[in-house]
N, CA, C and O atoms as a Maestro MAE file, in Angstrom:
{
 s_m_m2io_version
 :::
 2.0.0
}

f_m_ct {
 s_m_title
 :::
 protein
 m_atom[284] {
  # First column is atom index #
  i_m_mmod_type
  r_m_x_coord
  r_m_y_coord
  r_m_z_coord
  i_m_residue_number
  s_m_chain_name
  s_m_pdb_residue_name
  s_m_pdb_atom_name
  i_m_atomic_number
  :::
  1 25 -97.902 -126.692 47.782 1 A "ASP " " N  " 7
  2 3 -96.511 -126.592 47.380 1 A "ASP " " CA " 6
  3 2 -95.597 -127.296 48.377 1 A "ASP " " C  " 6
  4 15 -94.578 -127.870 47.991 1 A "ASP " " O  " 8
  5 25 -95.956 -127.253 49.645 2 A "ALA " " N  " 7
  6 3 -95.117 -127.887 50.659 2 A "ALA " " CA " 6
  7 2 -95.077 -129.403 50.476 2 A "ALA " " C  " 6
  8 15 -94.131 -130.052 50.923 2 A "ALA " " O  " 8
  9 25 -96.080 -129.970 49.831 3 A "LEU " " N  " 7
  10 3 -96.127 -131.417 49.632 3 A "LEU " " CA " 6
  11 2 -95.476 -131.867 48.338 3 A "LEU " " C  " 6
  12 15 -94.966 -132.985 48.260 3 A "LEU " " O  " 8
  13 25 -95.484 -131.022 47.329 4 A "THR " " N  " 7
  14 3 -95.030 -131.445 46.007 4 A "THR " " CA " 6
  15 2 -93.714 -130.829 45.565 4 A "THR " " C  " 6
  16 15 -93.157 -131.242 44.547 4 A "THR " " O  " 8
  17 25 -93.207 -129.862 46.294 5 A "GLY " " N  " 7
  18 3 -91.989 -129.166 45.882 5 A "GLY " " CA " 6
  19 2 -92.334 -127.840 45.232 5 A "GLY " " C  " 6
  20 15 -93.459 -127.630 44.777 5 A "GLY " " O  " 8
  21 25 -91.357 -126.950 45.194 6 A "PHE " " N  " 7
  22 3 -91.614 -125.609 44.672 6 A "PHE " " CA " 6
  23 2 -90.299 -124.907 44.373 6 A "PHE " " C  " 6
  24 15 -89.226 -125.349 44.784 6 A "PHE " " O  " 8
  25 25 -90.408 -123.815 43.656 7 A "THR " " N  " 7
  26 3 -89.314 -122.873 43.447 7 A "THR " " CA " 6
  27 2 -89.878 -121.498 43.725 7 A "THR " " C  " 6
  28 15 -90.934 -121.133 43.207 7 A "THR " " O  " 8
  29 25 -89.168 -120.730 44.550 8 A "MET " " N  " 7
  30 3 -89.634 -119.383 44.867 8 A "MET " " CA " 6
  31 2 -88.454 -118.423 44.849 8 A "MET " " C  " 6
  32 15 -87.305 -118.819 45.042 8 A "MET " " O  " 8
  33 25 -88.761 -117.160 44.613 9 A "GLU " " N  " 7
  34 3 -87.735 -116.125 44.631 9 A "GLU " " CA " 6
  35 2 -87.962 -115.217 45.827 9 A "GLU " " C  " 6
  36 15 -89.082 -114.776 46.085 9 A "GLU " " O  " 8
  37 25 -86.885 -114.943 46.553 10 A "LEU " " N  " 7
  38 3 -86.915 -114.017 47.676 10 A "LEU " " CA " 6
  39 2 -86.119 -112.782 47.297 10 A "LEU " " C  " 6
  40 15 -85.136 -112.876 46.563 10 A "LEU " " O  " 8
  41 25 -86.531 -111.638 47.785 11 A "ILE " " N  " 7
  42 3 -85.777 -110.410 47.563 11 A "ILE " " CA " 6
  43 2 -84.834 -110.223 48.751 11 A "ILE " " C  " 6
  44 15 -85.272 -110.087 49.894 11 A "ILE " " O  " 8
  45 25 -83.540 -110.220 48.462 12 A "HIS " " N  " 7
  46 3 -82.509 -110.067 49.491 12 A "HIS " " CA " 6
  47 2 -82.517 -108.629 50.008 12 A "HIS " " C  " 6
  48 15 -83.091 -107.746 49.371 12 A "HIS " " O  " 8
  49 25 -81.892 -108.391 51.145 13 A "LEU " " N  " 7
  50 3 -81.837 -107.046 51.724 13 A "LEU " " CA " 6
  51 2 -81.202 -106.031 50.782 13 A "LEU " " C  " 6
  52 15 -81.554 -104.851 50.812 13 A "LEU " " O  " 8
  53 25 -80.262 -106.482 49.939 14 A "ASP " " N  " 7
  54 3 -79.617 -105.554 49.004 14 A "ASP " " CA " 6
  55 2 -80.369 -105.443 47.682 14 A "ASP " " C  " 6
  56 15 -79.919 -104.741 46.776 14 A "ASP " " O  " 8
  57 25 -81.510 -106.127 47.557 15 A "GLY " " N  " 7
  58 3 -82.369 -105.984 46.387 15 A "GLY " " CA " 6
  59 2 -82.248 -107.075 45.342 15 A "GLY " " C  " 6
  60 15 -83.114 -107.157 44.472 15 A "GLY " " O  " 8
  61 25 -81.218 -107.924 45.375 16 A "HIS " " N  " 7
  62 3 -81.120 -108.966 44.351 16 A "HIS " " CA " 6
  63 2 -82.018 -110.153 44.724 16 A "HIS " " C  " 6
  64 15 -82.407 -110.326 45.879 16 A "HIS " " O  " 8
  65 25 -82.329 -110.960 43.711 17 A "LYS " " N  " 7
  66 3 -83.228 -112.096 43.908 17 A "LYS " " CA " 6
  67 2 -82.432 -113.338 44.294 17 A "LYS " " C  " 6
  68 15 -81.361 -113.606 43.750 17 A "LYS " " O  " 8
  69 25 -82.977 -114.081 45.238 18 A "VAL " " N  " 7
  70 3 -82.401 -115.348 45.669 18 A "VAL " " CA " 6
  71 2 -83.441 -116.426 45.387 18 A "VAL " " C  " 6
  72 15 -84.576 -116.325 45.851 18 A "VAL " " O  " 8
  73 25 -83.066 -117.452 44.634 19 A "THR " " N  " 7
  74 3 -83.979 -118.531 44.286 19 A "THR " " CA " 6
  75 2 -83.822 -119.681 45.271 19 A "THR " " C  " 6
  76 15 -82.711 -120.138 45.543 19 A "THR " " O  " 8
  77 25 -84.948 -120.140 45.800 20 A "VAL " " N  " 7
  78 3 -84.978 -121.265 46.737 20 A "VAL " " CA " 6
  79 2 -85.858 -122.343 46.118 20 A "VAL " " C  " 6
  80 15 -86.993 -122.073 45.727 20 A "VAL " " O  " 8
  81 25 -85.333 -123.569 46.030 21 A "SER " " N  " 7
  82 3 -86.084 -124.683 45.452 21 A "SER " " CA " 6
  83 2 -86.114 -125.854 46.419 21 A "SER " " C  " 6
  84 15 -85.159 -126.100 47.156 21 A "SER " " O  " 8
  85 25 -87.215 -126.561 46.401 22 A "ARG " " N  " 7
  86 3 -87.362 -127.807 47.154 22 A "ARG " " CA " 6
  87 2 -88.048 -128.801 46.232 22 A "ARG " " C  " 6
  88 15 -89.014 -128.453 45.553 22 A "ARG " " O  " 8
  89 25 -87.554 -130.042 46.203 23 A "ASP " " N  " 7
  90 3 -88.167 -131.064 45.352 23 A "ASP " " CA " 6
  91 2 -88.733 -132.221 46.177 23 A "ASP " " C  " 6
  92 15 -88.959 -133.318 45.667 23 A "ASP " " O  " 8
  93 25 -88.956 -131.945 47.461 24 A "LYS " " N  " 7
  94 3 -89.525 -132.962 48.343 24 A "LYS " " CA " 6
  95 2 -90.464 -132.289 49.333 24 A "LYS " " C  " 6
  96 15 -90.627 -131.069 49.311 24 A "LYS " " O  " 8
  97 25 -91.079 -133.083 50.196 25 A "VAL " " N  " 7
  98 3 -92.002 -132.537 51.196 25 A "VAL " " CA " 6
  99 2 -91.243 -131.589 52.115 25 A "VAL " " C  " 6
  100 15 -90.145 -131.896 52.577 25 A "VAL " " O  " 8
  101 25 -91.847 -130.430 52.372 26 A "THR " " N  " 7
  102 3 -91.250 -129.430 53.253 26 A "THR " " CA " 6
  103 2 -92.089 -129.341 54.515 26 A "THR " " C  " 6
  104 15 -93.265 -128.981 54.463 26 A "THR " " O  " 8
  105 25 -91.489 -129.667 55.637 27 A "TRP " " N  " 7
  106 3 -92.179 -129.624 56.923 27 A "TRP " " CA " 6
  107 2 -91.892 -128.310 57.626 27 A "TRP " " C  " 6
  108 15 -90.911 -127.634 57.318 27 A "TRP " " O  " 8
  109 25 -92.741 -127.954 58.560 28 A "ALA " " N  " 7
  110 3 -92.522 -126.746 59.355 28 A "ALA " " CA " 6
  111 2 -91.170 -126.844 60.049 28 A "ALA " " C  " 6
  112 15 -90.840 -127.872 60.641 28 A "ALA " " O  " 8
  113 25 -90.400 -125.781 59.973 29 A "GLY " " N  " 7
  114 3 -89.080 -125.757 60.593 29 A "GLY " " CA " 6
  115 2 -87.960 -126.217 59.682 29 A "GLY " " C  " 6
  116 15 -86.790 -126.130 60.056 29 A "GLY " " O  " 8
  117 25 -88.294 -126.709 58.482 30 A "ALA " " N  " 7
  118 3 -87.249 -127.127 57.542 30 A "ALA " " CA " 6
  119 2 -86.389 -125.925 57.171 30 A "ALA " " C  " 6
  120 15 -86.877 -124.796 57.113 30 A "ALA " " O  " 8
  121 25 -85.105 -126.175 56.920 31 A "ARG " " N  " 7
  122 3 -84.179 -125.101 56.571 31 A "ARG " " CA " 6
  123 2 -83.473 -125.393 55.264 31 A "ARG " " C  " 6
  124 15 -83.170 -126.542 54.941 31 A "ARG " " O  " 8
  125 25 -83.219 -124.331 54.519 32 A "VAL " " N  " 7
  126 3 -82.415 -124.402 53.305 32 A "VAL " " CA " 6
  127 2 -81.258 -123.437 53.486 32 A "VAL " " C  " 6
  128 15 -81.452 -122.294 53.899 32 A "VAL " " O  " 8
  129 25 -80.044 -123.904 53.173 33 A "ARG " " N  " 7
  130 3 -78.860 -123.049 53.267 33 A "ARG " " CA " 6
  131 2 -78.465 -122.606 51.866 33 A "ARG " " C  " 6
  132 15 -78.297 -123.432 50.970 33 A "ARG " " O  " 8
  133 25 -78.316 -121.297 51.683 34 A "LYS " " N  " 7
  134 3 -77.852 -120.734 50.416 34 A "LYS " " CA " 6
  135 2 -76.436 -120.206 50.657 34 A "LYS " " C  " 6
  136 15 -76.252 -119.143 51.250 34 A "LYS " " O  " 8
  137 25 -75.455 -120.955 50.195 35 A "LYS " " N  " 7
  138 3 -74.053 -120.617 50.426 35 A "LYS " " CA " 6
  139 2 -73.690 -119.313 49.720 35 A "LYS " " C  " 6
  140 15 -73.988 -119.127 48.540 35 A "LYS " " O  " 8
  141 25 -73.043 -118.418 50.460 36 A "GLY " " N  " 7
  142 3 -72.569 -117.163 49.883 36 A "GLY " " CA " 6
  143 2 -73.627 -116.093 49.690 36 A "GLY " " C  " 6
  144 15 -73.338 -115.051 49.101 36 A "GLY " " O  " 8
  145 25 -74.852 -116.319 50.170 37 A "GLU " " N  " 7
  146 3 -75.935 -115.347 49.999 37 A "GLU " " CA " 6
  147 2 -76.241 -114.577 51.283 37 A "GLU " " C  " 6
  148 15 -77.198 -113.803 51.325 37 A "GLU " " O  " 8
  149 25 -75.440 -114.781 52.328 38 A "GLY " " N  " 7
  150 3 -75.691 -114.121 53.603 38 A "GLY " " CA " 6
  151 2 -75.086 -112.726 53.666 38 A "GLY " " C  " 6
  152 15 -74.799 -112.109 52.641 38 A "GLY " " O  " 8
  153 25 -74.899 -112.248 54.874 39 A "MET " " N  " 7
  154 3 -74.374 -110.905 55.105 39 A "MET " " CA " 6
  155 2 -72.901 -110.831 54.712 39 A "MET " " C  " 6
  156 15 -72.174 -111.818 54.832 39 A "MET " " O  " 8
  157 25 -72.456 -109.655 54.240 40 A "PRO " " N  " 7
  158 3 -71.044 -109.504 53.874 40 A "PRO " " CA " 6
  159 2 -70.147 -109.533 55.110 40 A "PRO " " C  " 6
  160 15 -70.560 -109.181 56.215 40 A "PRO " " O  " 8
  161 25 -68.913 -109.963 54.885 41 A "ASN " " N  " 7
  162 3 -67.907 -109.979 55.937 41 A "ASN " " CA " 6
  163 2 -67.530 -108.548 56.294 41 A "ASN " " C  " 6
  164 15 -67.378 -107.708 55.407 41 A "ASN " " O  " 8
  165 25 -67.376 -108.264 57.578 42 A "PHE " " N  " 7
  166 3 -67.076 -106.907 58.041 42 A "PHE " " CA " 6
  167 2 -65.756 -106.391 57.472 42 A "PHE " " C  " 6
  168 15 -65.659 -105.223 57.095 42 A "PHE " " O  " 8
  169 25 -64.746 -107.246 57.410 43 A "GLU " " N  " 7
  170 3 -63.421 -106.829 56.957 43 A "GLU " " CA " 6
  171 2 -63.243 -106.923 55.449 43 A "GLU " " C  " 6
  172 15 -62.397 -106.225 54.889 43 A "GLU " " O  " 8
  173 25 -64.016 -107.767 54.781 44 A "ASN " " N  " 7
  174 3 -63.890 -107.951 53.334 44 A "ASN " " CA " 6
  175 2 -65.288 -108.088 52.744 44 A "ASN " " C  " 6
  176 15 -65.901 -109.151 52.837 44 A "ASN " " O  " 8
  177 25 -65.790 -107.021 52.141 45 A "ASN " " N  " 7
  178 3 -67.155 -107.022 51.600 45 A "ASN " " CA " 6
  179 2 -67.341 -107.960 50.414 45 A "ASN " " C  " 6
  180 15 -68.472 -108.195 49.989 45 A "ASN " " O  " 8
  181 25 -66.249 -108.500 49.871 46 A "ASN " " N  " 7
  182 3 -66.365 -109.455 48.770 46 A "ASN " " CA " 6
  183 2 -66.726 -110.855 49.266 46 A "ASN " " C  " 6
  184 15 -67.139 -111.704 48.476 46 A "ASN " " O  " 8
  185 25 -66.575 -111.099 50.558 47 A "LEU " " N  " 7
  186 3 -66.934 -112.388 51.146 47 A "LEU " " CA " 6
  187 2 -68.292 -112.277 51.825 47 A "LEU " " C  " 6
  188 15 -68.585 -111.299 52.513 47 A "LEU " " O  " 8
  189 25 -69.120 -113.307 51.615 48 A "HIS " " N  " 7
  190 3 -70.454 -113.329 52.219 48 A "HIS " " CA " 6
  191 2 -70.652 -114.630 52.977 48 A "HIS " " C  " 6
  192 15 -70.136 -115.677 52.589 48 A "HIS " " O  " 8
  193 25 -71.398 -114.549 54.048 49 A "GLY " " N  " 7
  194 3 -71.746 -115.741 54.820 49 A "GLY " " CA " 6
  195 2 -72.877 -116.498 54.150 49 A "GLY " " C  " 6
  196 15 -73.228 -116.220 53.003 49 A "GLY " " O  " 8
  197 25 -73.438 -117.440 54.858 50 A "ASN " " N  " 7
  198 3 -74.543 -118.235 54.338 50 A "ASN " " CA " 6
  199 2 -75.878 -117.630 54.760 50 A "ASN " " C  " 6
  200 15 -75.996 -117.030 55.828 50 A "ASN " " O  " 8
  201 25 -76.870 -117.800 53.906 51 A "LEU " " N  " 7
  202 3 -78.232 -117.378 54.204 51 A "LEU " " CA " 6
  203 2 -79.035 -118.634 54.525 51 A "LEU " " C  " 6
  204 15 -79.041 -119.584 53.742 51 A "LEU " " O  " 8
  205 25 -79.700 -118.643 55.653 52 A "TYR " " N  " 7
  206 3 -80.545 -119.767 56.040 52 A "TYR " " CA " 6
  207 2 -82.003 -119.343 55.948 52 A "TYR " " C  " 6
  208 15 -82.407 -118.340 56.538 52 A "TYR " " O  " 8
  209 25 -82.792 -120.118 55.201 53 A "VAL " " N  " 7
  210 3 -84.224 -119.866 55.053 53 A "VAL " " CA " 6
  211 2 -84.948 -120.951 55.846 53 A "VAL " " C  " 6
  212 15 -84.776 -122.140 55.580 53 A "VAL " " O  " 8
  213 25 -85.757 -120.540 56.818 54 A "THR " " N  " 7
  214 3 -86.537 -121.470 57.636 54 A "THR " " CA " 6
  215 2 -88.003 -121.335 57.248 54 A "THR " " C  " 6
  216 15 -88.535 -120.227 57.182 54 A "THR " " O  " 8
  217 25 -88.652 -122.464 56.991 55 A "PHE " " N  " 7
  218 3 -90.028 -122.459 56.507 55 A "PHE " " CA " 6
  219 2 -91.021 -122.607 57.652 55 A "PHE " " C  " 6
  220 15 -90.836 -123.426 58.552 55 A "PHE " " O  " 8
  221 25 -92.072 -121.807 57.602 56 A "ASP " " N  " 7
  222 3 -93.191 -121.888 58.537 56 A "ASP " " CA " 6
  223 2 -94.382 -122.394 57.731 56 A "ASP " " C  " 6
  224 15 -94.983 -121.632 56.974 56 A "ASP " " O  " 8
  225 25 -94.723 -123.650 57.881 57 A "ILE " " N  " 7
  226 3 -95.745 -124.313 57.068 57 A "ILE " " CA " 6
  227 2 -96.991 -124.546 57.909 57 A "ILE " " C  " 6
  228 15 -96.903 -124.963 59.063 57 A "ILE " " O  " 8
  229 25 -98.150 -124.274 57.325 58 A "GLU " " N  " 7
  230 3 -99.424 -124.604 57.962 58 A "GLU " " CA " 6
  231 2 -100.205 -125.513 57.029 58 A "GLU " " C  " 6
  232 15 -100.529 -125.132 55.904 58 A "GLU " " O  " 8
  233 25 -100.501 -126.701 57.495 59 A "PHE " " N  " 7
  234 3 -101.312 -127.630 56.724 59 A "PHE " " CA " 6
  235 2 -102.772 -127.462 57.128 59 A "PHE " " C  " 6
  236 15 -103.049 -127.054 58.256 59 A "PHE " " O  " 8
  237 25 -103.722 -127.768 56.228 60 A "PRO " " N  " 7
  238 3 -105.146 -127.625 56.551 60 A "PRO " " CA " 6
  239 2 -105.527 -128.472 57.761 60 A "PRO " " C  " 6
  240 15 -105.035 -129.586 57.939 60 A "PRO " " O  " 8
  241 25 -106.399 -127.929 58.575 61 A "LYS " " N  " 7
  242 3 -106.842 -128.631 59.773 61 A "LYS " " CA " 6
  243 2 -108.190 -129.327 59.572 61 A "LYS " " C  " 6
  244 15 -108.630 -130.073 60.447 61 A "LYS " " O  " 8
  245 25 -108.852 -129.095 58.434 62 A "LYS " " N  " 7
  246 3 -110.151 -129.711 58.174 62 A "LYS " " CA " 6
  247 2 -110.012 -130.735 57.058 62 A "LYS " " C  " 6
  248 15 -109.050 -130.716 56.290 62 A "LYS " " O  " 8
  249 25 -110.990 -131.629 56.984 63 A "ASP " " N  " 7
  250 3 -111.012 -132.599 55.898 63 A "ASP " " CA " 6
  251 2 -111.421 -131.908 54.607 63 A "ASP " " C  " 6
  252 15 -112.189 -130.946 54.621 63 A "ASP " " O  " 8
  253 25 -110.903 -132.404 53.495 64 A "PHE " " N  " 7
  254 3 -111.257 -131.850 52.198 64 A "PHE " " CA " 6
  255 2 -112.602 -132.401 51.736 64 A "PHE " " C  " 6
  256 15 -112.948 -133.547 52.022 64 A "PHE " " O  " 8
  257 25 -113.356 -131.567 51.014 65 A "SER " " N  " 7
  258 3 -114.603 -132.034 50.408 65 A "SER " " CA " 6
  259 2 -114.243 -132.900 49.201 65 A "SER " " C  " 6
  260 15 -113.090 -132.919 48.769 65 A "SER " " O  " 8
  261 25 -115.236 -133.622 48.654 66 A "ASP " " N  " 7
  262 3 -114.990 -134.461 47.479 66 A "ASP " " CA " 6
  263 2 -114.527 -133.620 46.293 66 A "ASP " " C  " 6
  264 15 -113.665 -134.052 45.527 66 A "ASP " " O  " 8
  265 25 -115.099 -132.412 46.135 67 A "ASP " " N  " 7
  266 3 -114.691 -131.528 45.036 67 A "ASP " " CA " 6
  267 2 -113.238 -131.088 45.199 67 A "ASP " " C  " 6
  268 15 -112.493 -131.032 44.221 67 A "ASP " " O  " 8
  269 25 -112.836 -130.779 46.420 68 A "GLU " " N  " 7
  270 3 -111.455 -130.366 46.669 68 A "GLU " " CA " 6
  271 2 -110.483 -131.520 46.424 68 A "GLU " " C  " 6
  272 15 -109.384 -131.310 45.912 68 A "GLU " " O  " 8
  273 25 -110.888 -132.734 46.788 69 A "LYS " " N  " 7
  274 3 -110.040 -133.905 46.557 69 A "LYS " " CA " 6
  275 2 -109.869 -134.169 45.068 69 A "LYS " " C  " 6
  276 15 -108.789 -134.565 44.629 69 A "LYS " " O  " 8
  277 25 -110.933 -133.952 44.283 70 A "ALA " " N  " 7
  278 3 -110.888 -134.205 42.843 70 A "ALA " " CA " 6
  279 2 -110.117 -133.121 42.099 70 A "ALA " " C  " 6
  280 15 -109.539 -133.390 41.046 70 A "ALA " " O  " 8
  281 25 -110.098 -131.896 42.632 71 A "GLY " " N  " 7
  282 3 -109.529 -130.733 41.960 71 A "GLY " " CA " 6
  283 2 -108.077 -130.723 41.909 71 A "GLY " " C  " 6
  284 15 -107.485 -129.790 41.366 71 A "GLY " " O  " 8
  :::
 }
 m_bond[283] {
  # First column is bond index #
  i_m_from
  i_m_to
  i_m_order
  :::
  1 1 2 1
  2 2 3 1
  3 3 4 2
  4 3 5 1
  5 5 6 1
  6 6 7 1
  7 7 8 2
  8 7 9 1
  9 9 10 1
  10 10 11 1
  11 11 12 2
  12 11 13 1
  13 13 14 1
  14 14 15 1
  15 15 16 2
  16 15 17 1
  17 17 18 1
  18 18 19 1
  19 19 20 2
  20 19 21 1
  21 21 22 1
  22 22 23 1
  23 23 24 2
  24 23 25 1
  25 25 26 1
  26 26 27 1
  27 27 28 2
  28 27 29 1
  29 29 30 1
  30 30 31 1
  31 31 32 2
  32 31 33 1
  33 33 34 1
  34 34 35 1
  35 35 36 2
  36 35 37 1
  37 37 38 1
  38 38 39 1
  39 39 40 2
  40 39 41 1
  41 41 42 1
  42 42 43 1
  43 43 44 2
  44 43 45 1
  45 45 46 1
  46 46 47 1
  47 47 48 2
  48 47 49 1
  49 49 50 1
  50 50 51 1
  51 51 52 2
  52 51 53 1
  53 53 54 1
  54 54 55 1
  55 55 56 2
  56 55 57 1
  57 57 58 1
  58 58 59 1
  59 59 60 2
  60 59 61 1
  61 61 62 1
  62 62 63 1
  63 63 64 2
  64 63 65 1
  65 65 66 1
  66 66 67 1
  67 67 68 2
  68 67 69 1
  69 69 70 1
  70 70 71 1
  71 71 72 2
  72 71 73 1
  73 73 74 1
  74 74 75 1
  75 75 76 2
  76 75 77 1
  77 77 78 1
  78 78 79 1
  79 79 80 2
  80 79 81 1
  81 81 82 1
  82 82 83 1
  83 83 84 2
  84 83 85 1
  85 85 86 1
  86 86 87 1
  87 87 88 2
  88 87 89 1
  89 89 90 1
  90 90 91 1
  91 91 92 2
  92 91 93 1
  93 93 94 1
  94 94 95 1
  95 95 96 2
  96 95 97 1
  97 97 98 1
  98 98 99 1
  99 99 100 2
  100 99 101 1
  101 101 102 1
  102 102 103 1
  103 103 104 2
  104 103 105 1
  105 105 106 1
  106 106 107 1
  107 107 108 2
  108 107 109 1
  109 109 110 1
  110 110 111 1
  111 111 112 2
  112 111 113 1
  113 113 114 1
  114 114 115 1
  115 115 116 2
  116 115 117 1
  117 117 118 1
  118 118 119 1
  119 119 120 2
  120 119 121 1
  121 121 122 1
  122 122 123 1
  123 123 124 2
  124 123 125 1
  125 125 126 1
  126 126 127 1
  127 127 128 2
  128 127 129 1
  129 129 130 1
  130 130 131 1
  131 131 132 2
  132 131 133 1
  133 133 134 1
  134 134 135 1
  135 135 136 2
  136 135 137 1
  137 137 138 1
  138 138 139 1
  139 139 140 2
  140 139 141 1
  141 141 142 1
  142 142 143 1
  143 143 144 2
  144 143 145 1
  145 145 146 1
  146 146 147 1
  147 147 148 2
  148 147 149 1
  149 149 150 1
  150 150 151 1
  151 151 152 2
  152 151 153 1
  153 153 154 1
  154 154 155 1
  155 155 156 2
  156 155 157 1
  157 157 158 1
  158 158 159 1
  159 159 160 2
  160 159 161 1
  161 161 162 1
  162 162 163 1
  163 163 164 2
  164 163 165 1
  165 165 166 1
  166 166 167 1
  167 167 168 2
  168 167 169 1
  169 169 170 1
  170 170 171 1
  171 171 172 2
  172 171 173 1
  173 173 174 1
  174 174 175 1
  175 175 176 2
  176 175 177 1
  177 177 178 1
  178 178 179 1
  179 179 180 2
  180 179 181 1
  181 181 182 1
  182 182 183 1
  183 183 184 2
  184 183 185 1
  185 185 186 1
  186 186 187 1
  187 187 188 2
  188 187 189 1
  189 189 190 1
  190 190 191 1
  191 191 192 2
  192 191 193 1
  193 193 194 1
  194 194 195 1
  195 195 196 2
  196 195 197 1
  197 197 198 1
  198 198 199 1
  199 199 200 2
  200 199 201 1
  201 201 202 1
  202 202 203 1
  203 203 204 2
  204 203 205 1
  205 205 206 1
  206 206 207 1
  207 207 208 2
  208 207 209 1
  209 209 210 1
  210 210 211 1
  211 211 212 2
  212 211 213 1
  213 213 214 1
  214 214 215 1
  215 215 216 2
  216 215 217 1
  217 217 218 1
  218 218 219 1
  219 219 220 2
  220 219 221 1
  221 221 222 1
  222 222 223 1
  223 223 224 2
  224 223 225 1
  225 225 226 1
  226 226 227 1
  227 227 228 2
  228 227 229 1
  229 229 230 1
  230 230 231 1
  231 231 232 2
  232 231 233 1
  233 233 234 1
  234 234 235 1
  235 235 236 2
  236 235 237 1
  237 237 238 1
  238 238 239 1
  239 239 240 2
  240 239 241 1
  241 241 242 1
  242 242 243 1
  243 243 244 2
  244 243 245 1
  245 245 246 1
  246 246 247 1
  247 247 248 2
  248 247 249 1
  249 249 250 1
  250 250 251 1
  251 251 252 2
  252 251 253 1
  253 253 254 1
  254 254 255 1
  255 255 256 2
  256 255 257 1
  257 257 258 1
  258 258 259 1
  259 259 260 2
  260 259 261 1
  261 261 262 1
  262 262 263 1
  263 263 264 2
  264 263 265 1
  265 265 266 1
  266 266 267 1
  267 267 268 2
  268 267 269 1
  269 269 270 1
  270 270 271 1
  271 271 272 2
  272 271 273 1
  273 273 274 1
  274 274 275 1
  275 275 276 2
  276 275 277 1
  277 277 278 1
  278 278 279 1
  279 279 280 2
  280 279 281 1
  281 281 282 1
  282 282 283 1
  283 283 284 2
  :::
 }
}
């Protein structure tokens, strides 16, 4: 998925779903910003900050077999 793009749903702390999509290669440490999905403002709960999602990617360390390459 990190090589071809993906769409995933995360469960926010308050229980609602947040959708994160990538349509390009995702490297370790890549970040996606979701505007307005962060923590609520202390003085005004109707305002929310940004949510930053940082990806921790592990690529295979061994060579693929011929069957894995074909699959």
